N, C-alpha and C positions, 0 to 999 in steps of 0.2 A: 225582457221577459225571460230570456235563456238565463240571465243572471239570477233572476229570482227563482226560476225553475230549481236551479242547481242548489240554492241556499235553503229552500223550503220544501220542495215537492217529493213525493214518493214514486211519481211517474212523469212522463213526459209524453204528450200526444200532440205534435206540432200541426199547425193548420196548413202549413206549406212547407213542402221540401221539394225541389224540382229536379233531383237527381240524387245518386247515392252519395256522390262526394259533397253535395249541399247538406244532406241529411248528417252525414258523418261530421261535418264541420260544426254545424249547429249542435250535434251531441257532445262533440268535444268542448264546445263552449260551458253547455251545462254541466259536465263532469268536472271541468276546471274550476267552475263556481262552488261546487259541492266540495272539492278539497280545499279550497280557501276557507270555506265555512267549517272546515273539520269535519265534515260528513264523507260516507263512504260513496264515492261517486258511482260505483258498481250497483248499489242498492236502489238506484234510481231506474225504474223500468221504462225502457224507450218503446214507444208504439207508434203506429202510424196507420191511418186510413189511406190505402192506395186507390185513390179514384182513378178508374181506368174505363176504356172502351173494350169491351170482349167481343170478337167476331173475326170471321175471315174478311177478305177485301171487299167481297159483294156486299155482305152485311154491314160493313164499316161505311161504306159509301151511302147506303140507305139510312144508316143511323145518323150521319153528320147532316142529314137534311132536315131532321127534326128540330122544330123551334126551342124545346126544352135542351136539348144537346148543345145546341149553338149559344144559348143563354149560358152556357157554363163559363163563357168568357167573363161574366159579371164577377166571378170569383178569383180571376187572374189579374193581378196587377200590371199597369202598362209597362213598368220596369221590366216585369219578367218577360212579356211578349216583345218588348224592344230587344232583349238579350237574345231572343231567338229569331230576330230579324223581320218582326212584324209590328204593325201600328195597331194599336188598341182601337176598336171602333167607338169607344167612348172617350177617346182622348188620351193625350200623354200624360196627364195627371191622375188618371183612374188608379185607385189604390186597392182594388179589390173588395173583399167584405165589407169593410167600413165605410165604403162609399155607396152601399146599398140602401138608397133612401126612397120610400115609396113617392115622397113629395116631389123629389126632383126626377124621378125615373117614372115619368108620365108614359101612357100607352103608346102615344107617338113616338118618344124618344127609344122605346124598347123595340118597337116595330122597325124603326130606323136602324138601331143598332143591329138587329137580326138580318135585316138587309145587306149590312156591311161586314158581316162576320166572314172572315177568310178561314174556311175549315181547315185549311192547311196549318193555321196557327194552333188550332185546337191539337191536330195530329203532331205538331212539334212538341208540345208541351204535355199533353195527356198520354199516359202509356196506352197502347193500342195493341191488338192482336188476338191470336188465338190464346186460349188457356194456357197453352204451352209456353208462348211467348212471354205473357203476363208473369207466369211463374218464374221464368228467368229474370224478369226486370226485377220483380220482388226480391229474388234472391239476391241481386245487387245491393239491395238495403238492408238484407239481413246481414251480409259480408260488412256493411258499414256500421252496424251495431244493433239494428231493428231486433227487438225480442218479441214484440206482439203485433204481427202484421195482421191488418184486416183489409181485405179486397172488397171493394165496392164498383159493381159494373154500372156505371152512369148510363150505358146504352140501354138499360132498361126504361130510361125515360123517353126512349124513342116511339113508345107506344106499346100495347098489348103484345103484339107479335114479338117483341124483343123482351119485354117484362116477363113474359111466360117462360123463356129459356134463361133467363138471368141468373137465377139462384143455381141452376145446373152448371152453368159456364163458370160460376164461381167455384164451386165444389171442384169442378175439374182442375181449376187453376190452384186450388189450395192442396189437393191430392199430388199434383205435380210438383208443387214447392215443397211439400213433405218429403218427396221422393228426392228432390234435389239437394235437400239439407239434412238428409238422414246420416247420422253419424257425426255431423257437424256442431256439437253442442258447446 
C-alpha cells in the first residue's frame, strides 16, 4: 500500500504508525515510490490522526477502566503488542482492524477480552499524558515529516465526564504543538 500511495496518491494518511521512527520509515517508502514513478515526492501530503489519551495520572487511571477504552486493543495488531512486551488478549494472530468481524467477536468473546486487557499494554502503545506531553509527542512526528497532524483524544470514550473536556484538552495540545513548532516550516 505504501508503494501504491507513492505512485498515485496526493496524500498519505496511515492507519498505524507507532513511533516517529516508524512514521518516518513508512513515509520514506512512500516518497521513494513516488520518485521511482517520476513524481515529486514532496507533493504527497503526509497526515496522521494521533489517537491518544489526554489527562493527568489520576484521570488516566480512571479512563483506562472504561470498557470502550480497553476495547481499543481491537485496533492493535498482536505483532505490535508483542514488540512492546505484551500478549494480545485475542491471541497471537490478531491483526487489528481487518480482524474486527461481528460474527466471530461475540459478546462473550468481547467481555472475556475486556477482562484480560492489560491496561499497561495500552499505555505502552497509545500516547498519553497532559496536553503538553501530547504536543511534545506529536512534535516528534512533525520532525519525522508529518505535515497535517490531527489529535484525537480517545479518553473521551471513557464517558461523559471525560468527553465534556476532551475538545478543550485537544485544543490545549494543538496550541502547545503550534508553539513548539513555530518557525519550523
